[in-house]
N, C-alpha and C positions, 0 to 999 in steps of 0.2 A: 966792662959791663958783668956785674954779679948775678947769675942766671939761675943758680942752685935756690932750688925753692925749700923755705923750714919746713921741716916735717913736723905737725903740732903733737903732743900728749895729750889723751881723753880719755876724764872718767865721765860714766854716764850712771848717776844713780836709778834704778830699776830695768826689770827685766820684762817689762810687759810688752804691749805693742808697740809702745813710741820708742822705748828702748832698743828693741830688737830690730827696728826700722832704722835708727841711728846709726847701728852698728854695721849694718848693711852698708850703707849710702856710701859710709865716709870710705869705707872698704873700697867701694867700689871708684872711691876718689881718689885713691891712692896713700888713704891713712891710715894704717894696721897698729899703730899705740893706741890700742884703745882696754879701756876697763870698763865694766857692768860691775855694778854691786850691787847686790840683792837681798833682802832682810830676808826674806820666805826661802824653804827649802826649793821650790820650783819657779820655772817663769810663768807668764802670763797674765799678771795683774789681777784684772778684775774676776778676770775667768777662771781664774787662780781662787782668790777669796769668795765668790758667790759659787755655791753649791745647793742653794737651795733648791726643791721640787719646783720644776716648771721653769727654774732659769734658762733663759731665751733671751735675745739681741732683738730689739726693734727695728731695726733697720735690716733690709731685706740683705741675704748673704750674700747674694753674689757681689754685692753694693759692698760690703761689709769685708772686702780684702785688702792688700795691699795691690795697688795695680800695675807691678811687674810679677805679680804670683798670684794669678786664677786658681781657682778650688771645684775641681771636678766633682769635689767626695760630697759637698753638703747633702742632707739629705733631705732639709725641712725649706722652704724659701724663709723662715727667719729660724736662723740655728741655734739650735740649745747649748745651754754655755759648756758642756765637754766637747761639743764638735770643733768649736770654737777653739778651747785649750789646743787640742792636738793640734788645728791649723799651725796656731802660733809656735808650739814644738815643732810641727813638721820643718816650717819656714825656718825655724834658728837652727835645727841640725843641719838643714840644705847649704845653707849659708854659712855654717863654721861659724856662728856666732855662741853658741852652748859655751866653746870651751873657754870663751872671753868672759864669763859670767862667774862671780864669786858669791855663791849661797851663802844662805845662814849670816849674811855681814851685812848689819845696818850703819849707816852713815851718822854719826853722833856731832861732829864739826866740821864744817868747812870755812877754813880764811883763805883770804887774796893777800898775798907780800911778795914784792918786786915781781911785779909781772907772770908771779903764778899759782893755783891755787892749791894747800893742802888739807887735803884729805882724809877724818881719820875715822873711822869703825870701829864698834863691839868687840872685834875681834884683837883689838889692839894694835892696828895695822895701819900703817900711812901712806897714802901716795901721792904723786904729785903731777898737777897736769896745768898746760897751757889751756886747757878750755873744760868747763866743767858744764854738764848737761842735768838738769833737772827732769827726769823721766817717770815723776812719781804717781802722774794721773791725776783726774781731775777730783773722782769721788772715790774715797777709799780710808776715808775716814768716819765709822759707822756714829751717826748721832741717836744719843739714847734720850728718849721724852724726860722731859722734868715734870715727875708726877710723884707727888706723896704717896710712901712705900713701896717705890720700885722697889729696893732692895729686901722686902717683906714678905714676896708668894714664896710657898713652901714649895713648890711644883719646879721643872723645868722652865725658863724665862731666857730668850736669846735673843738673838739681831739677825733678822735675814742673812746679813753677810760673815754670820759666826755661826751659822746652822750645827746645830747638835744634832749630827747622825743616830747616836747612841740612843735618842729618843725614841721607843715604840707608839705611834700616835695613833693606831687602831684605835677605835672604842674611847675615845679619850675626847674631852670639851676642852675646846681650841677657843683661843682670846686672841686677834690680832688687832694689833695697833697701828692705823695707817692704810693708806686706800690709794696710795701713789701706783707709778709702773711695777714694783716688785711685788707689790702687795696682788695686784691683778693678776700675777701668773700666779702665784704660791698660793692665794686664796680657795681657789677651784679644785688644785691639787689637793689640800687639806677635806675642801667638801669632798671631793671623790675617794676618799680614804674610808675604809669599813669601819663602818660604825661610828663617826666619827659625828660631834655637834660642833659647827664652827659661829662663833661670836665675830663679826667684825666691826671693830669700834670706829666710825668715819667722824670724822672731826669736819672734814669737807669734800664735796663728791666730786667727781674726775669727768671730765670730756673722753670719749672711748671713742673711737674710730673703728671700726672692723675690717681687716684686711685680710683676704682667704690665705690660710698656711699652707700652700702648695706642697705635697709631698714628691719628693724626686727619688723614682722606683730606680735599682739597677740598670738596668735598659737605659734611661736618661741619665744615669753618671756614665755610664759607658759609653755613651755616644759624646760627652764634653770632653774626656779623658783622651778621646782618638781628635778631638778638636776643640782644642781649647780658644779658637777665636769664638767659639758660641760664649763662653764664657765671659770672654771680656766683654764680646755685644749686651748682655747681659748689666755686666757692672755698668757700662757706659748707657744702657737704657734706663736702669733704676736709678742712676744717680742723677739724669735729666728728670726722670720723674717726680724723686724728691725735691729736687732745688726746685721746678716749677707748683711743684707743689704746696710742702708743707712749710717749706723754708721761706718762700714769699708769701704764705699768708701769713706768720706769725709777726712779718717786719710790715705790716699793716697793706701789703697789696690786695686791691678790692675781690677781685674775681678770684685768686685762691682762694684768702678768706670765707669770703662767701661759700665756694664750693666744698671747703674745708668743715663751716659751720652746719651746713646744710647734711652732712654723712655724718659727723658726727650725732646730730640731734635725731635725725632719721634712725640712725643704729638706736637710740636711745627707748623713741616712739615703739618702733617695732621688735626690737629686744625682750621689754616689759613690758609684760602683760597688765599687772597690776598697779594701779593708777596710784596708790598710796605711795607703794612702792619705789615708782618710778618719779614721784615728786619728791622724795626722800636721795633720788641718784641725780636730780638734777642742779649743778650748778647754777651760782646766782650771778656768774662771771661771763667774760667772753671766749668764745673757744679759742685754746691758745695761749691765754694770759696765762697759764701752767701748762708743763711740758702736755701734750696729748700724748696722750693713751693707746698703743695699737693693738688691740686684743680681741680676740675674739672666743675667749672662754669665762670671761666673770661677770657677764651679763647671764648666760642660761646658769652658771652655777647659783648664784647669789640668789636667785628665785625657788632653789631645792628646798624640801621638807626642813634638812637639816640645817639650813644655813639663815644665823638671822642678825640684821644689820640694826645694828643699835649707833641711832645718832644725839642718844643724852652726853653730856658732857661727862669725860670721868674726872670725879672726886679725888679718886684716891684708889690703891692697890694696898688691898691687905692678904695674908697669908693665906686666904682663902679663895682668891679672885679679885676682882674689880666691880668698885662700888662707883654708880652713875647715878647723876641726878635726874631726879625724874618730875616733870612741873606737872601740878595738879589741873585740872580742869573740869573737878566735878562740879565746882560750885563760884567758876568763873575767879577761884582765889589764885593770889599770885603765888602761895606758899609752892612748897617744891620737898618731895620725901626723897630720900636716896632709897637705892634699890642694889642690892649684891647680888653679883652673876658669878657663883661660883665655876670654877676651872681647875686642871689638870696641868695645862700647858700654855704659856703666853709665849707670843712670837711679837717680837718689836719691827717691824716694817716702816722705820721712822726713817729713814734716808741717811744722808752725809752730809757732815760738815763740809763745804762746797770752797771754802775761801782756805782750807788748811794747807794745800799744797805741800812743799815738800816740809813744811815744821813736823814734828817737835827737832828736826835736825838746825842742831845750832849754827847758821850761815853768818859768816861776817866778810862784809866787802872792804872795803879801801879807809884807812884808817881805822880800822876796828870797828866800824859800823855795821849791828846788827840788824838783820830781817824786822828783829821786833821793831827796832826805831825806823827802820824804813816806811813795815806798815803800820805804825803807829794808829795815824788817824784813817788810811783805807787800805787796801791792796788794789792794787795800781799796779801795772806794766805798759812799756811804750810798745806798743804792737805783739801786746800778750807776752810779751818775750823778755821782754830789758829792764830792769832797773836801776835808776841813776844811782854808782858810785859801786857798783857792782860789775867792773871788768869781767867782759869773756865766760861771764854766764849766760845761759842759755835757759830759762822757766818752758819748758814743752806744756801745751794746752794750757797756758796760762789765763788769769783773768782776760774777758771779751774773747777768746778763742770760740766756746760754743756757739753753733752757728742753729736754727730750729729743728731737731728732727734730722741733723744729717751725721754722717759718718767721719766719726771722729779720726778712723786713718785718715780719709782726704785731707783732712785739717793737719794731720799730725804732717803726712809728703809734703805740704805746701810749703810748712813752715820747715821742714828740712833742705827743702832746695833753695830756702831766703839764707839760711843759716850758711849753708856751702859756698854760696857768692860772698859772703863774707869772710870764711876762712881760707876760702882760695886767693882772696887781697890779703888775709895775713900770712901769709904762706910768701907770697911775692915781696912783702918786707914791707908793704904802704901803711903799716902800724903795728904796734904790737900790743897795746890795749885798746878795747872799745866799750864804750858802754853809751845808754842812751843819757842825754842831756835832760834834766829838772824840765825846762822849756818843753821841749817834746815830748816827755808825760805830760805837762797841762794840755799842752794842745791837742793831743791823740785825745784826751778823757773828755775835754769840752767838744771835740768832735763827736764822738759816741754819745754823751750826751742828747745834744743836738737831734741825731737820729732816734734817738729812743721815745722821743714824742709820736711819733706816728707807730710805733708797734702795739701789739694785742697784749704787749705787759705791763701796761699801762691801765690793764683792762678790767681792774676792780677786784682782785686779788692777790693774796700774801704767794710769794715763791721763791727761790732761791737765784730767780733768775735778775732780782736786784737788792744790793746793798740795803741796810737800814736807811742809808740818806736817800733811795730812791733812784742811786746809779747803776749801769747796767751791767749784769754780770756775763752778758751775753754781747753779743755782734750785730748792733739793729741794722743793720745795710744787706746787699744782695749777697750771695757766696761767687757769684764775678767779680763783684766788687771788692770782695776780702782776695783772692786770687789774685786781683790785677794789682792792686797795693801792695804784694808781696812777692811782686817779680824781683825787681832788685832793691836792696837797701839803698836809705836817701842820706848822706853820711854825714849832710847838713846837720843832721836830727843827731848827732852822737857826737860824744868826747873822743876822741883818737889822739893815743900817745906812740 
């Protein structure tokens, strides 16, 4: 009997949180033929890209760590971007992942032939792999608004994910388009910059909950350094707290949703004194329909004299600033007039394209099928990771992975453990190729759609949580249900060769 196990070759696209995790866990399982291809000059993914003022994680820091690598060095309950970037660098170096990373090299084409993936890059290099992982993240392609005259503005204009640190903001008139999670972090920093006038262009107000941002002193950190079990207990406690509140609230569990609604509405009522301003900041949809923003600085900042909340619709952008349409109420007329708000700088806090994933890479599966053809009608994956006709390919954190206000690190760890079970069976010679069946994909998406009806995402708002057809981009069930279903693969849902 042949007991020699096959050793797979692995290519991972992306050296962010998930790419680093995959390399560590694969090596721990005896797999060392690993190549990580990273398009930029450094690792860290979203925490390398986003350097805007105030950038922080809205998940408690001690929860936002690998389960096997607690971090006693966090300085805030909600870690700042540079802290998180340093954490991932430290972990990557400790586990000797960094030498496996090919920096400044973008994947241009990946194709499957005769049981192997061929991966071509911008450096004119070619790699071959038994398994291909896309660890490119969820939100990494900045979305620019479709506004007339966007390119005509004469001053600096940039997206929050492409922050131009060469621009001196002191004394400037700054326009911010957007009011989501990123905007809620960056707007207070701009308002608190010396001599600024900040104009916030709001299309849709957001629900905000305030959770105190505890500071961890050197004494606190030293205590955790000496006893990492304390940090592990923090991880466990925060995970349980988020699971029982935010994550259950958004899928329609009554008591958690009632609690979250009360916290958001109470925060708005007692944080914003001016009734007219409060009215403008009050959403007309259910709490949780859009991602609940965890923030304690936006409401105090937006009430300062140099802050201006603009709720009139944007007509166009000119060389001098932003033109809005003002409704005339002087004679009960339905007429409207245009008003130019002159600006020196425009910041686009307009989010990301949520369904791009590994694209624009040219990905081709069996018989030359392209990802564009596979996703022509809809972006879907079985178990968020598997695309029919794309054997031995895993899309990490794919569609329907996100779980309401939960840590993506925890999600990646569950997916990684699931995939390791598949690779172990491949090593044992049980199959050479594995891909989801079309039937399994259809059944999985019907299951998701059924669960969507009870969630708050159908609560009267537009968000990236649903696609254009109203199908879910999120996971509509509990965290426990998700982890339970990803314990072991059900091979009846796969095509094995």
